[in-house]
TORSERO-840534 format. One record per residue (C-alpha): residue number from 1; x, y, z. Coordinates in nm, 2 decimals. Example, Ala and Ser with C-alpha at 12.3 -4.5 7.8 and 13.67 -1.06 7.14 Angstrom:
ATOM, 1, 1.23, -0.45, 0.78
ATOM, 2, 1.37, -0.11, 0.71
//
This chain:
ATOM, 1, -0.71, -10.51, -8.06
ATOM, 2, -0.91, -10.72, -7.82
ATOM, 3, -1.25, -10.57, -7.72
ATOM, 4, -1.28, -10.43, -7.37
ATOM, 5, -1.58, -10.47, -7.14
ATOM, 6, -1.60, -10.24, -6.85
ATOM, 7, -1.82, -10.38, -6.58
ATOM, 8, -1.94, -10.31, -6.22
ATOM, 9, -2.01, -9.94, -6.30
ATOM, 10, -2.26, -9.67, -6.28
ATOM, 11, -2.27, -9.53, -6.63
ATOM, 12, -2.35, -9.16, -6.67
ATOM, 13, -2.38, -9.13, -7.05
ATOM, 14, -2.47, -8.76, -7.10
ATOM, 15, -2.71, -8.90, -7.36
ATOM, 16, -3.05, -8.78, -7.28
ATOM, 17, -3.21, -9.09, -7.43
ATOM, 18, -3.06, -9.31, -7.16
ATOM, 19, -2.87, -9.08, -6.91
ATOM, 20, -2.79, -9.34, -6.64
ATOM, 21, -2.73, -9.71, -6.62
ATOM, 22, -2.69, -9.86, -6.28
ATOM, 23, -2.47, -10.17, -6.24
ATOM, 24, -2.40, -10.14, -6.60
ATOM, 25, -2.13, -10.24, -6.86
ATOM, 26, -1.97, -10.07, -7.16
ATOM, 27, -1.82, -10.27, -7.45
ATOM, 28, -1.55, -10.11, -7.65
ATOM, 29, -1.39, -10.23, -7.98
ATOM, 30, -1.21, -10.07, -8.27
ATOM, 31, -1.20, -9.73, -8.10
ATOM, 32, -1.58, -9.72, -8.07
ATOM, 33, -1.84, -9.80, -7.81
ATOM, 34, -2.01, -10.12, -7.92
ATOM, 35, -2.28, -10.14, -7.65
ATOM, 36, -2.40, -10.00, -7.32
ATOM, 37, -2.63, -10.18, -7.10
ATOM, 38, -2.68, -10.39, -6.78
ATOM, 39, -2.41, -10.61, -6.63
ATOM, 40, -2.55, -10.91, -6.82
ATOM, 41, -2.40, -10.75, -7.13
ATOM, 42, -2.07, -10.92, -7.05
ATOM, 43, -2.22, -11.26, -7.13
ATOM, 44, -2.27, -11.17, -7.49
ATOM, 45, -1.90, -11.06, -7.53
ATOM, 46, -1.71, -11.36, -7.40
ATOM, 47, -1.39, -11.27, -7.59
ATOM, 48, -1.36, -10.92, -7.43
ATOM, 49, -1.11, -10.82, -7.17
ATOM, 50, -1.30, -10.76, -6.85
ATOM, 51, -1.22, -10.44, -6.66
ATOM, 52, -1.38, -10.40, -6.32
ATOM, 53, -1.47, -10.04, -6.25
ATOM, 54, -1.50, -10.12, -5.88
ATOM, 55, -1.85, -9.98, -5.85
ATOM, 56, -1.72, -9.64, -5.97
ATOM, 57, -1.86, -9.40, -6.23
ATOM, 58, -1.80, -9.44, -6.61
ATOM, 59, -1.86, -9.12, -6.80
ATOM, 60, -1.75, -8.94, -7.11
ATOM, 61, -1.41, -8.78, -7.12
ATOM, 62, -1.40, -8.41, -7.04
ATOM, 63, -1.38, -8.15, -7.32
ATOM, 64, -1.17, -7.84, -7.29
ATOM, 65, -1.28, -7.59, -7.56
ATOM, 66, -1.01, -7.33, -7.50
ATOM, 67, -0.66, -7.36, -7.35
ATOM, 68, -0.30, -7.25, -7.40
ATOM, 69, -0.06, -7.54, -7.37
ATOM, 70, 0.23, -7.29, -7.38
ATOM, 71, 0.13, -7.15, -7.05
ATOM, 72, 0.28, -7.42, -6.82
ATOM, 73, 0.60, -7.23, -6.74
ATOM, 74, 0.41, -6.93, -6.60
ATOM, 75, 0.31, -7.14, -6.30
ATOM, 76, 0.52, -7.01, -6.01
ATOM, 77, 0.71, -6.76, -6.23
ATOM, 78, 0.80, -6.44, -6.04
ATOM, 79, 0.89, -6.14, -6.24
ATOM, 80, 1.05, -5.82, -6.10
ATOM, 81, 0.83, -5.51, -6.05
ATOM, 82, 0.49, -5.44, -5.91
ATOM, 83, 0.21, -5.69, -5.99
ATOM, 84, 0.00, -5.61, -6.30
ATOM, 85, -0.29, -5.38, -6.22
ATOM, 86, -0.52, -5.48, -6.50
ATOM, 87, -0.57, -5.71, -6.79
ATOM, 88, -0.36, -5.52, -7.04
ATOM, 89, -0.07, -5.52, -6.79
ATOM, 90, -0.11, -5.90, -6.74
ATOM, 91, -0.07, -5.95, -7.11
ATOM, 92, 0.22, -5.71, -7.15
ATOM, 93, 0.42, -5.81, -6.83
ATOM, 94, 0.35, -6.18, -6.83
ATOM, 95, 0.20, -6.35, -7.13
ATOM, 96, 0.36, -6.15, -7.41
ATOM, 97, 0.69, -6.16, -7.23
ATOM, 98, 0.67, -6.54, -7.19
ATOM, 99, 0.55, -6.63, -7.54
ATOM, 100, 0.83, -6.43, -7.70
ATOM, 101, 1.09, -6.63, -7.52
ATOM, 102, 0.96, -6.98, -7.61
ATOM, 103, 1.20, -7.21, -7.80
ATOM, 104, 1.10, -7.53, -7.98
ATOM, 105, 1.22, -7.73, -7.68
ATOM, 106, 1.01, -7.51, -7.44
ATOM, 107, 0.70, -7.55, -7.66
ATOM, 108, 0.74, -7.93, -7.65
ATOM, 109, 0.80, -7.95, -7.28
ATOM, 110, 0.52, -7.71, -7.19
ATOM, 111, 0.28, -7.91, -7.41
ATOM, 112, 0.38, -8.23, -7.25
ATOM, 113, 0.30, -8.09, -6.90
ATOM, 114, -0.04, -7.98, -7.01
ATOM, 115, -0.12, -8.31, -7.17
ATOM, 116, -0.02, -8.50, -6.86
ATOM, 117, -0.25, -8.27, -6.66
ATOM, 118, -0.53, -8.34, -6.91
ATOM, 119, -0.50, -8.72, -6.89
ATOM, 120, -0.48, -8.72, -6.51
ATOM, 121, -0.80, -8.51, -6.48
ATOM, 122, -0.99, -8.70, -6.74
ATOM, 123, -0.98, -8.45, -7.03
ATOM, 124, -0.99, -8.64, -7.36
ATOM, 125, -1.03, -8.36, -7.61
ATOM, 126, -0.88, -8.01, -7.60
ATOM, 127, -0.88, -7.70, -7.82
ATOM, 128, -0.55, -7.52, -7.80
ATOM, 129, -0.45, -7.17, -7.90
ATOM, 130, -0.07, -7.13, -7.94
ATOM, 131, 0.17, -6.83, -7.95
ATOM, 132, 0.55, -6.83, -7.99
ATOM, 133, 0.64, -6.52, -8.20
ATOM, 134, 1.02, -6.61, -8.19
ATOM, 135, 0.94, -6.95, -8.33
ATOM, 136, 0.62, -6.96, -8.53
ATOM, 137, 0.71, -7.17, -8.84
ATOM, 138, 0.67, -7.53, -8.74
ATOM, 139, 0.55, -7.46, -8.39
ATOM, 140, 0.22, -7.64, -8.43
ATOM, 141, 0.41, -7.95, -8.55
ATOM, 142, 0.59, -7.96, -8.22
ATOM, 143, 0.27, -7.95, -8.03
ATOM, 144, 0.11, -8.20, -8.26
ATOM, 145, 0.39, -8.45, -8.20
ATOM, 146, 0.33, -8.42, -7.83
ATOM, 147, -0.04, -8.47, -7.87
ATOM, 148, 0.01, -8.78, -8.09
ATOM, 149, 0.24, -8.93, -7.83
ATOM, 150, -0.01, -8.87, -7.56
ATOM, 151, -0.30, -9.03, -7.74
ATOM, 152, -0.54, -8.73, -7.67
ATOM, 153, -0.75, -8.55, -7.93
ATOM, 154, -0.66, -8.18, -7.99
ATOM, 155, -0.75, -7.90, -8.23
ATOM, 156, -0.46, -7.67, -8.27
ATOM, 157, -0.43, -7.31, -8.39
ATOM, 158, -0.16, -7.04, -8.40
ATOM, 159, -0.24, -6.70, -8.26
ATOM, 160, -0.21, -6.44, -8.54
ATOM, 161, -0.13, -6.10, -8.39
ATOM, 162, 0.02, -5.77, -8.50
ATOM, 163, 0.15, -5.68, -8.16
ATOM, 164, 0.51, -5.77, -8.27
ATOM, 165, 0.47, -5.62, -8.62
ATOM, 166, 0.34, -5.71, -8.96
ATOM, 167, 0.60, -5.98, -9.03
ATOM, 168, 0.51, -6.16, -8.71
ATOM, 169, 0.14, -6.16, -8.81
ATOM, 170, 0.23, -6.29, -9.15
ATOM, 171, 0.43, -6.57, -8.99
ATOM, 172, 0.14, -6.67, -8.78
ATOM, 173, -0.10, -6.67, -9.07
ATOM, 174, 0.15, -6.88, -9.27
ATOM, 175, 0.19, -7.13, -8.98
ATOM, 176, -0.19, -7.18, -8.96
ATOM, 177, -0.21, -7.23, -9.34
ATOM, 178, 0.08, -7.47, -9.35
ATOM, 179, -0.04, -7.68, -9.06
ATOM, 180, -0.40, -7.71, -9.18
ATOM, 181, -0.27, -7.84, -9.52
ATOM, 182, -0.01, -8.06, -9.36
ATOM, 183, -0.24, -8.26, -9.13
ATOM, 184, -0.54, -8.29, -9.36
ATOM, 185, -0.42, -8.61, -9.54
ATOM, 186, -0.28, -8.77, -9.23
ATOM, 187, -0.42, -9.06, -9.03
ATOM, 188, -0.42, -8.85, -8.72
ATOM, 189, -0.66, -8.61, -8.88
ATOM, 190, -0.88, -8.87, -9.05
ATOM, 191, -0.91, -9.06, -8.72
ATOM, 192, -1.01, -8.74, -8.53
ATOM, 193, -0.70, -8.72, -8.32
ATOM, 194, -0.58, -8.39, -8.47
ATOM, 195, -0.77, -8.10, -8.61
ATOM, 196, -0.69, -7.74, -8.68
ATOM, 197, -0.85, -7.39, -8.68
ATOM, 198, -0.73, -7.05, -8.78
ATOM, 199, -0.61, -6.88, -8.46
ATOM, 200, -0.63, -6.50, -8.40
ATOM, 201, -0.54, -6.31, -8.08
ATOM, 202, -0.81, -6.04, -8.06
ATOM, 203, -0.96, -5.75, -8.24
ATOM, 204, -0.74, -5.50, -8.05
ATOM, 205, -0.41, -5.65, -8.18
ATOM, 206, -0.53, -5.70, -8.54
ATOM, 207, -0.59, -5.47, -8.83
ATOM, 208, -0.86, -5.50, -9.09
ATOM, 209, -0.63, -5.65, -9.36
ATOM, 210, -0.50, -5.92, -9.13
ATOM, 211, -0.85, -6.01, -9.01
ATOM, 212, -0.96, -6.03, -9.38
ATOM, 213, -0.66, -6.26, -9.46
ATOM, 214, -0.75, -6.49, -9.17
ATOM, 215, -1.11, -6.50, -9.28
ATOM, 216, -1.00, -6.59, -9.64
ATOM, 217, -0.78, -6.87, -9.51
ATOM, 218, -1.07, -7.00, -9.29
ATOM, 219, -1.31, -7.00, -9.59
ATOM, 220, -1.06, -7.15, -9.83
ATOM, 221, -0.97, -7.44, -9.60
ATOM, 222, -1.32, -7.50, -9.46
ATOM, 223, -1.22, -7.46, -9.10
ATOM, 224, -1.33, -7.22, -8.83
ATOM, 225, -1.15, -6.93, -8.67
ATOM, 226, -1.06, -6.94, -8.30
ATOM, 227, -1.03, -6.59, -8.15
ATOM, 228, -1.05, -6.41, -7.81
ATOM, 229, -1.36, -6.18, -7.81
ATOM, 230, -1.43, -5.91, -7.55
ATOM, 231, -1.24, -6.07, -7.28
ATOM, 232, -1.17, -5.73, -7.12
ATOM, 233, -1.31, -5.39, -7.19
ATOM, 234, -0.98, -5.29, -7.36
ATOM, 235, -1.10, -5.49, -7.66
ATOM, 236, -1.43, -5.30, -7.68
ATOM, 237, -1.27, -4.96, -7.61
ATOM, 238, -1.01, -5.02, -7.89
ATOM, 239, -1.28, -5.13, -8.14
ATOM, 240, -1.50, -4.83, -8.07
ATOM, 241, -1.20, -4.60, -8.10
ATOM, 242, -1.06, -4.75, -8.42
ATOM, 243, -1.37, -4.87, -8.60
ATOM, 244, -1.66, -4.69, -8.43
ATOM, 245, -1.83, -5.02, -8.36
ATOM, 246, -1.82, -5.31, -8.11
ATOM, 247, -1.61, -5.62, -8.13
ATOM, 248, -1.87, -5.88, -8.24
ATOM, 249, -2.02, -5.69, -8.53
ATOM, 250, -1.67, -5.58, -8.64
ATOM, 251, -1.54, -5.95, -8.65
ATOM, 252, -1.86, -6.06, -8.82
ATOM, 253, -1.82, -5.79, -9.08
ATOM, 254, -1.46, -5.90, -9.15
ATOM, 255, -1.56, -6.26, -9.19
ATOM, 256, -1.38, -6.39, -8.88
ATOM, 257, -1.69, -6.48, -8.69
ATOM, 258, -1.94, -6.71, -8.86
ATOM, 259, -2.05, -7.08, -8.86
ATOM, 260, -1.78, -7.31, -8.73
ATOM, 261, -1.59, -7.03, -8.55
ATOM, 262, -1.51, -7.02, -8.18
ATOM, 263, -1.51, -6.70, -7.97
ATOM, 264, -1.33, -6.73, -7.64
ATOM, 265, -1.46, -6.55, -7.33
ATOM, 266, -1.72, -6.30, -7.46
ATOM, 267, -1.73, -6.14, -7.11
ATOM, 268, -1.81, -5.79, -7.23
ATOM, 269, -2.07, -5.85, -7.50
ATOM, 270, -2.41, -5.67, -7.50
ATOM, 271, -2.75, -5.79, -7.60
ATOM, 272, -2.71, -5.69, -7.96
ATOM, 273, -2.38, -5.88, -7.98
ATOM, 274, -2.53, -6.19, -7.82
ATOM, 275, -2.81, -6.18, -8.08
ATOM, 276, -2.54, -6.14, -8.35
ATOM, 277, -2.34, -6.43, -8.22
ATOM, 278, -2.65, -6.65, -8.24
ATOM, 279, -2.75, -6.53, -8.58
ATOM, 280, -2.39, -6.59, -8.72
ATOM, 281, -2.37, -6.94, -8.57
ATOM, 282, -2.07, -6.86, -8.35
ATOM, 283, -1.99, -7.08, -8.05
ATOM, 284, -1.84, -6.95, -7.72
ATOM, 285, -1.58, -7.09, -7.49
ATOM, 286, -1.65, -6.98, -7.13
ATOM, 287, -1.34, -6.97, -6.90
ATOM, 288, -1.46, -6.88, -6.55
ATOM, 289, -1.15, -6.95, -6.35
ATOM, 290, -0.94, -6.74, -6.58
ATOM, 291, -1.19, -6.46, -6.59
ATOM, 292, -1.20, -6.45, -6.21
ATOM, 293, -0.82, -6.46, -6.18
ATOM, 294, -0.77, -6.18, -6.43
ATOM, 295, -1.06, -5.98, -6.27
ATOM, 296, -1.21, -5.91, -6.61
ATOM, 297, -1.57, -5.99, -6.52
ATOM, 298, -1.83, -6.26, -6.57
ATOM, 299, -1.96, -6.38, -6.91
ATOM, 300, -2.34, -6.36, -6.96
ATOM, 301, -2.36, -6.73, -7.01
ATOM, 302, -2.74, -6.76, -6.94
ATOM, 303, -2.82, -6.49, -7.19
ATOM, 304, -2.59, -6.65, -7.45
ATOM, 305, -2.76, -6.99, -7.40
ATOM, 306, -3.11, -6.84, -7.40
ATOM, 307, -3.03, -6.67, -7.74
ATOM, 308, -2.93, -7.01, -7.88
ATOM, 309, -2.55, -6.96, -7.87
ATOM, 310, -2.36, -7.29, -7.81
ATOM, 311, -2.14, -7.25, -7.51
ATOM, 312, -1.87, -7.48, -7.38
ATOM, 313, -1.62, -7.46, -7.10
ATOM, 314, -1.24, -7.40, -7.13
ATOM, 315, -0.95, -7.35, -6.89
ATOM, 316, -0.76, -7.07, -7.08
ATOM, 317, -0.44, -7.23, -6.97
ATOM, 318, -0.53, -7.28, -6.60
ATOM, 319, -0.50, -7.64, -6.48
ATOM, 320, -0.69, -7.90, -6.68
ATOM, 321, -0.92, -7.99, -6.39
ATOM, 322, -1.24, -7.94, -6.57
ATOM, 323, -1.44, -8.05, -6.26
ATOM, 324, -1.30, -7.73, -6.10
ATOM, 325, -1.40, -7.53, -6.41
ATOM, 326, -1.76, -7.67, -6.38
ATOM, 327, -1.78, -7.56, -6.01
ATOM, 328, -1.64, -7.22, -6.10
ATOM, 329, -1.89, -7.17, -6.38
ATOM, 330, -2.17, -7.23, -6.13
ATOM, 331, -2.04, -7.02, -5.85
ATOM, 332, -1.93, -6.73, -6.07
ATOM, 333, -2.28, -6.70, -6.24
ATOM, 334, -2.45, -6.71, -5.90
ATOM, 335, -2.22, -6.45, -5.74
ATOM, 336, -2.23, -6.22, -6.04
ATOM, 337, -2.61, -6.21, -6.03
ATOM, 338, -2.64, -6.26, -5.66
ATOM, 339, -2.90, -6.53, -5.74
ATOM, 340, -2.84, -6.89, -5.61
ATOM, 341, -3.10, -7.02, -5.86
ATOM, 342, -2.88, -6.96, -6.16
ATOM, 343, -2.67, -7.23, -6.32
ATOM, 344, -2.81, -7.55, -6.17
ATOM, 345, -2.59, -7.85, -6.20
ATOM, 346, -2.77, -8.00, -6.50
ATOM, 347, -2.71, -7.67, -6.68
ATOM, 348, -2.34, -7.69, -6.59
ATOM, 349, -2.32, -8.04, -6.74
ATOM, 350, -2.50, -7.91, -7.05
ATOM, 351, -2.22, -7.66, -7.10
ATOM, 352, -1.94, -7.90, -7.03
ATOM, 353, -2.06, -8.19, -7.23
ATOM, 354, -2.35, -8.07, -7.45
ATOM, 355, -2.20, -7.74, -7.56
ATOM, 356, -1.85, -7.87, -7.54
ATOM, 357, -1.93, -8.17, -7.75
ATOM, 358, -2.10, -7.97, -8.02
ATOM, 359, -1.80, -7.73, -8.04
ATOM, 360, -1.55, -8.01, -8.07
ATOM, 361, -1.76, -8.20, -8.32
ATOM, 362, -1.77, -7.88, -8.53
ATOM, 363, -1.40, -7.82, -8.51
ATOM, 364, -1.31, -8.19, -8.60
ATOM, 365, -1.57, -8.23, -8.87
ATOM, 366, -1.36, -8.08, -9.15
ATOM, 367, -1.10, -8.35, -9.09
ATOM, 368, -1.30, -8.65, -8.95
ATOM, 369, -1.66, -8.60, -9.04
ATOM, 370, -1.77, -8.93, -8.90
ATOM, 371, -1.60, -8.88, -8.56
ATOM, 372, -1.88, -8.76, -8.33
ATOM, 373, -2.06, -8.73, -8.11
ATOM, 374, -1.81, -8.63, -7.85
ATOM, 375, -1.92, -8.55, -7.50
ATOM, 376, -2.15, -8.85, -7.46
ATOM, 377, -2.14, -9.23, -7.44
ATOM, 378, -2.36, -9.40, -7.69
ATOM, 379, -2.33, -9.71, -7.91
ATOM, 380, -2.14, -9.63, -8.22
ATOM, 381, -1.98, -9.32, -8.07
ATOM, 382, -1.61, -9.26, -7.99
ATOM, 383, -1.48, -9.46, -7.70
ATOM, 384, -1.35, -9.16, -7.51
ATOM, 385, -1.43, -9.22, -7.14
ATOM, 386, -1.31, -9.20, -6.79
ATOM, 387, -1.36, -9.40, -6.47
ATOM, 388, -1.41, -9.22, -6.14
ATOM, 389, -1.36, -9.38, -5.80
ATOM, 390, -1.62, -9.13, -5.66
ATOM, 391, -1.83, -9.31, -5.40
ATOM, 392, -2.15, -9.10, -5.36
ATOM, 393, -2.25, -9.06, -4.99
ATOM, 394, -2.62, -9.02, -5.10
ATOM, 395, -2.81, -9.20, -5.38
ATOM, 396, -2.69, -9.13, -5.73
ATOM, 397, -3.00, -9.13, -5.95
ATOM, 398, -3.09, -8.97, -6.28
ATOM, 399, -3.21, -8.66, -6.09
ATOM, 400, -2.91, -8.64, -5.86
ATOM, 401, -2.62, -8.74, -6.10
ATOM, 402, -2.55, -8.38, -6.21
ATOM, 403, -2.52, -8.25, -5.86
ATOM, 404, -2.29, -8.53, -5.77
ATOM, 405, -2.06, -8.46, -6.06
ATOM, 406, -2.05, -8.09, -6.02
ATOM, 407, -2.05, -8.06, -5.64
ATOM, 408, -1.90, -8.39, -5.52
ATOM, 409, -1.66, -8.55, -5.77
ATOM, 410, -1.33, -8.40, -5.88
ATOM, 411, -1.05, -8.45, -6.13
ATOM, 412, -0.86, -8.63, -5.85
ATOM, 413, -1.13, -8.90, -5.86
ATOM, 414, -1.02, -9.00, -6.22
ATOM, 415, -0.85, -9.34, -6.21
ATOM, 416, -0.87, -9.43, -6.58
ATOM, 417, -0.87, -9.24, -6.90
ATOM, 418, -0.95, -9.38, -7.24
ATOM, 419, -0.94, -9.22, -7.59
ATOM, 420, -1.05, -9.40, -7.90
ATOM, 421, -1.05, -9.72, -7.71
ATOM, 422, -0.69, -9.68, -7.60
ATOM, 423, -0.61, -9.66, -7.23
ATOM, 424, -0.40, -9.35, -7.16
ATOM, 425, -0.42, -9.40, -6.78
ATOM, 426, -0.50, -9.72, -6.59
ATOM, 427, -0.55, -9.72, -6.22
ATOM, 428, -0.39, -9.37, -6.19
ATOM, 429, -0.07, -9.49, -6.38
ATOM, 430, 0.00, -9.31, -6.71
ATOM, 431, 0.03, -9.55, -7.00
ATOM, 432, 0.12, -9.32, -7.29
ATOM, 433, 0.35, -9.06, -7.12
ATOM, 434, 0.64, -9.08, -6.88
ATOM, 435, 0.54, -8.82, -6.62
ATOM, 436, 0.86, -8.83, -6.42
ATOM, 437, 1.07, -8.76, -6.72
ATOM, 438, 0.83, -8.49, -6.84
ATOM, 439, 0.84, -8.31, -6.51
ATOM, 440, 1.22, -8.33, -6.48
ATOM, 441, 1.26, -8.19, -6.83
ATOM, 442, 1.00, -7.92, -6.77
ATOM, 443, 1.18, -7.79, -6.45
ATOM, 444, 1.50, -7.75, -6.64
ATOM, 445, 1.33, -7.57, -6.93
ATOM, 446, 1.13, -7.35, -6.70
ATOM, 447, 1.44, -7.25, -6.49
ATOM, 448, 1.62, -7.14, -6.81
ATOM, 449, 1.32, -6.95, -6.94
ATOM, 450, 1.27, -6.78, -6.61
ATOM, 451, 1.63, -6.66, -6.62
ATOM, 452, 1.58, -6.52, -6.97
ATOM, 453, 1.25, -6.35, -6.86
ATOM, 454, 1.42, -6.17, -6.57
ATOM, 455, 1.70, -6.04, -6.79
ATOM, 456, 1.49, -5.95, -7.09
//
């Protein structure tokens, strides 16, 4: 493939060694960044295809460390009865009702919708957590096929849960094991386009034997566990009632939480649990828009970070606009503490790219150990980048870049998305996916699923 040289750009690298290059150029070849430097760099690469960024911003692709691609059909879905009053009712009346109805065709269509959304908003790597109890066996293959067609990177896991009985939990565990083994020898895994983790729902839907089985699978396959932790107080209340302890120490004791594992949410963790997460080497995926929408609270992100816990940002199935997620992370932290000094823009970027990059590097390492670093642009690193047409109304400098990206730019500014040196979107036109066909298919699948949901 011919090398590409992106010119006429302000390059925000997220690499602290050289964070900003004004009027710069990026040279890409063989899926990797070959060089970053001043515009004069183009002269030393005469054979490269020149791409004019139009004076825009070139930056690393966004990283979503927790999402649910199966959630697309919930958008706009109206179910009979009163609105859910709390988190448990949201699960029972919406999500556990929806995931039980998913067919293989629904799973594929919903995944395609989420992947289009990701490319359009500049997300290049995502960590998915899937559930389809009526079709567990082979479900991750369906999503993986959609991911491979899209050109994005994704770490997939199936949500093990006992809420539909022991046989359903066993099917989920079996699907995780099968998929991990199936992708390990593939080019998609070796190239860092597909990875896998052991997925679990949460402590309050899992017994000790199932937790132990998940931990054993994780250890045997050398991959992490991906589990919801203390998203709502119902998780802590259940753990206290059944096990006389809190969620984090319980999951650590069962071997689910440890190095390489990913805890989603951690809204209701206390100081002891934060210290335990740090000690155990557990990373956290923070999902502020979801937490606000479900009215479950605000995660103690500052305390987690100060304790040394790696924290990234996720969407939890909300739209893939990670720029909105960054803004929400900042606003939620300040509102919760009633302190406008909290979560400055540089700290938000540290979550989105620094923490997110470390989480993704860890999840992909068992399959593609030489992939990283994700979340930054540097010579030799993966060519995962986006171009923004954001025109800053005030000077964009090393000191102001974080404020511009958090408070000014948005996912709608993304014009081009590249993963592993391959364009997935050029000048706002999708290259790898047919959005019109995907949307038409999704509307038909959603309409049929909605009818089943109402009559169920």
